[in-house]
NUSE-581607 format. One record per residue (C-alpha): y, z negated, x negated; residue in three letters; residue number from 1. Coordinates in Angstrom, 3 decimals, padded with zeros to 6 digits, always signed. Last residue first. Layout:
N
PT        v        w        u residuo num
PT        Y        Z        X     ALA NUM
...
//
This chain:
164
PT        v        w        u residuo num
PT -029.963 +009.469 -028.181     LEU 164
PT -026.648 +011.100 -029.064     TYR 163
PT -028.273 +014.348 -030.210     GLY 162
PT -026.551 +016.651 -027.731     MET 161
PT -029.783 +017.402 -025.918     GLN 160
PT -030.597 +013.665 -025.850     LYS 159
PT -027.188 +012.845 -024.344     ALA 158
PT -027.706 +015.570 -021.740     LEU 157
PT -031.092 +014.172 -020.733     TRP 156
PT -029.673 +010.634 -020.531     ASP 155
PT -026.738 +011.829 -018.405     VAL 154
PT -029.092 +013.722 -016.110     ASN 153
PT -031.360 +010.685 -015.689     ARG 152
PT -028.294 +008.508 -014.941     GLU 151
PT -027.124 +010.970 -012.274     PHE 150
PT -030.556 +011.006 -010.645     ALA 149
PT -030.596 +007.185 -010.544     ALA 148
PT -027.104 +007.094 -009.018     ASN 147
PT -028.072 +009.627 -006.351     ALA 146
PT -031.209 +007.663 -005.488     LYS 145
PT -029.196 +004.437 -005.215     LYS 144
PT -026.633 +006.220 -003.039     ARG 143
PT -029.258 +007.507 -000.601     ARG 142
PT -031.074 +004.166 -000.429     LEU 141
PT -027.887 +002.178 +000.291     VAL 140
PT -026.675 +004.700 +002.888     SER 139
PT -030.089 +004.644 +004.574     LYS 138
PT -029.926 +000.851 +004.854     LYS 137
PT -026.391 +001.126 +006.272     TYR 136
PT -027.516 +003.673 +008.856     LEU 135
PT -030.314 +001.311 +009.911     GLU 134
PT -027.878 -001.578 +010.363     LYS 133
PT -025.559 +000.726 +012.292     TYR 132
PT -028.373 +001.662 +014.725     TYR 131
PT -029.444 -001.976 +015.007     GLU 130
PT -025.995 -003.018 +016.285     ASN 129
PT -025.436 -006.690 +015.594     GLY 128
PT -022.730 -006.102 +013.034     THR 127
PT -020.710 -009.227 +012.283     GLU 126
PT -017.198 -008.735 +013.552     TYR 125
PT -013.881 -007.213 +012.600     SER 124
PT -010.756 -006.202 +014.455     SER 123
PT -007.652 -004.018 +014.231     ILE 122
PT -007.332 -003.572 +010.485     ILE 121
PT -004.531 -001.183 +009.477     HIS 120
PT -005.542 +000.607 +006.298     VAL 119
PT -003.098 +001.908 +003.747     SER 118
PT -002.781 +004.722 +001.250     GLY 117
PT +000.336 +006.095 +002.962     GLU 116
PT -001.147 +009.563 +003.445     SER 115
PT -004.502 +007.979 +004.257     VAL 114
PT -003.169 +005.891 +007.118     TYR 113
PT -006.535 +004.608 +008.203     GLN 112
PT -006.835 +002.964 +011.603     ILE 111
PT -009.389 +000.217 +011.562     ASP 110
PT -012.369 -001.470 +013.153     VAL 109
PT -014.288 -003.448 +010.547     VAL 108
PT -018.008 -003.851 +011.146     THR 107
PT -019.703 -006.440 +009.021     LEU 106
PT -023.142 -006.812 +007.452     LEU 105
PT -023.400 -010.428 +006.318     PRO 104
PT -023.231 -011.215 +002.594     GLU 103
PT -026.415 -012.155 +000.773     ASP 102
PT -027.005 -008.666 -000.648     GLU 101
PT -023.545 -008.340 -002.154     LEU 100
PT -021.610 -005.140 -001.475     GLY  99
PT -018.348 -007.004 -002.154     TYR  98
PT -018.141 -007.755 +001.575     PRO  97
PT -021.029 -005.952 +003.245     LYS  96
PT -020.560 -002.635 +004.989     GLY  95
PT -019.734 -000.619 +008.095     ILE  94
PT -016.190 +000.745 +008.438     GLN  93
PT -015.599 +001.703 +012.047     LEU  92
PT -012.832 +004.224 +012.521     TYR  91
PT -009.939 +004.705 +014.900     ARG  90
PT -007.913 +007.885 +015.147     ASP  89
PT -005.234 +006.891 +017.630     GLU  88
PT -003.898 +008.765 +020.689     GLU  87
PT -007.329 +008.519 +022.386     PRO  86
PT -006.769 +004.772 +022.897     ASN  85
PT -009.851 +002.978 +024.243     PRO  84
PT -011.875 +003.899 +021.155     ASN  83
PT -015.557 +003.700 +022.065     ASN  82
PT -016.480 +006.652 +019.808     VAL  81
PT -015.051 +004.859 +016.777     ASP  80
PT -015.549 +007.500 +014.070     LYS  79
PT -017.806 +006.402 +011.228     THR  78
PT -016.917 +004.999 +007.858     PRO  77
PT -019.426 +004.125 +005.162     PHE  76
PT -020.006 +001.186 +002.881     THR  75
PT -022.573 +001.518 +000.114     TYR  74
PT -020.279 +000.809 -002.845     PRO  73
PT -018.973 -002.273 -001.001     ASP  72
PT -015.364 -002.919 -002.021     ALA  71
PT -014.096 -001.650 +001.374     TYR  70
PT -016.049 -004.447 +003.095     VAL  69
PT -013.722 -006.760 +001.133     TRP  68
PT -011.102 -006.210 +003.858     ARG  67
PT -013.120 -008.534 +006.114     ALA  66
PT -012.131 -011.574 +004.024     TYR  65
PT -008.377 -011.144 +004.556     TYR  64
PT -009.238 -010.066 +008.086     PHE  63
PT -010.304 -013.664 +008.678     SER  62
PT -013.724 -015.275 +008.863     PHE  61
PT -015.679 -017.583 +011.217     GLY  60
PT -016.339 -015.064 +013.974     ASN  59
PT -014.380 -016.211 +017.051     ASP  58
PT -011.786 -018.538 +015.496     ARG  57
PT -011.379 -016.495 +012.329     LEU  56
PT -011.223 -013.276 +014.341     CYS  55
PT -008.543 -014.851 +016.561     ASP  54
PT -006.625 -015.851 +013.413     ASN  53
PT -006.815 -012.252 +012.186     SER  52
PT -005.574 -010.984 +015.559     LYS  51
PT -002.685 -013.514 +015.546     ASP  50
PT -001.629 -012.467 +012.026     ARG  49
PT -001.455 -008.778 +012.873     TYR  48
PT -003.041 -006.592 +010.246     TRP  47
PT -002.210 -004.660 +007.106     GLU  46
PT -004.139 -003.542 +004.096     PHE  45
PT -002.766 -001.669 +001.095     ALA  44
PT -005.397 +000.058 -000.940     TRP  43
PT -006.333 +000.339 -004.606     GLY  42
PT -009.317 -001.969 -004.205     LEU  41
PT -008.450 -004.305 -007.063     ASP  40
PT -004.672 -003.852 -006.611     ALA  39
PT -004.822 -005.018 -002.998     ASP  38
PT -001.380 -004.830 -001.406     GLU  37
PT -001.478 -007.129 +001.620     PHE  36
PT +000.726 -006.558 +004.642     ARG  35
PT +000.749 -009.132 +007.432     VAL  34
PT +002.452 -008.108 +010.684     LEU  33
PT +003.783 -011.047 +012.644     GLY  32
PT +002.387 -012.143 +016.006     LYS  31
PT +002.289 -015.828 +015.064     GLU  30
PT +005.459 -015.596 +012.972     PRO  29
PT +004.877 -016.605 +009.362     GLY  28
PT +002.619 -018.558 +006.998     GLU  27
PT +000.324 -019.982 +009.696     ASP  26
PT -002.808 -018.183 +008.555     ASP  25
PT -005.910 -020.095 +009.676     ARG  24
PT -008.378 -020.662 +006.904     GLU  23
PT -011.686 -018.913 +006.174     PHE  22
PT -010.758 -015.923 +004.069     CYS  21
PT -007.559 -017.601 +002.909     PHE  20
PT -009.714 -019.997 +000.897     ASP  19
PT -010.972 -017.004 -001.066     ARG  18
PT -007.704 -016.536 -002.928     TYR  17
PT -009.371 -016.056 -006.312     PRO  16
PT -011.588 -013.377 -004.729     ASP  15
PT -014.962 -012.898 -006.372     LYS  14
PT -016.656 -014.748 -003.517     SER  13
PT -020.333 -015.437 -004.047     TYR  12
PT -020.211 -019.197 -003.389     GLN  11
PT -017.680 -018.751 -000.605     LEU  10
PT -020.080 -016.461 +001.233     MET   9
PT -022.871 -019.034 +000.853     SER   8
PT -020.616 -021.689 +002.386     LEU   7
PT -019.811 -019.414 +005.318     ILE   6
PT -023.513 -018.755 +005.867     LEU   5
PT -024.293 -022.481 +005.803     GLU   4
PT -021.535 -023.158 +008.369     LYS   3
PT -023.068 -020.679 +010.807     LYS   2
PT -021.098 -017.713 +012.122     MET   1
//
């Protein structure tokens, strides 16, 4: 990832701990499990410290940053059809951190423990797949249309009830 792109991501970051997004995590054992309770997103995220540091080295961001894909209102999960371990239900979460236009489109590979309300992040990378990019564009358009229709219905109902 280019330095300019990283700087632009920092500029738009809503996360008070944004430095962790782009710094190596040496807070505990190298292969230790990191668990992060995210009150803003309502999820608990976990990952292995060494995998997050590898992502930082290879892609320019950590899993701490990648978790913000779940804050994107247009994000969508899809089953990981290339999963090497058929024992696990792996998903790809496609989206932009915070849902901001200037953020890169990321793919986060995860295992979701819905019953526990947590997500185990396995890897993350910038999406180069044109098929996923197109699906994301369609997701954005579909949700924007649904939101507009909902707002029209609310306005109509408010007028019928004499609020407008």
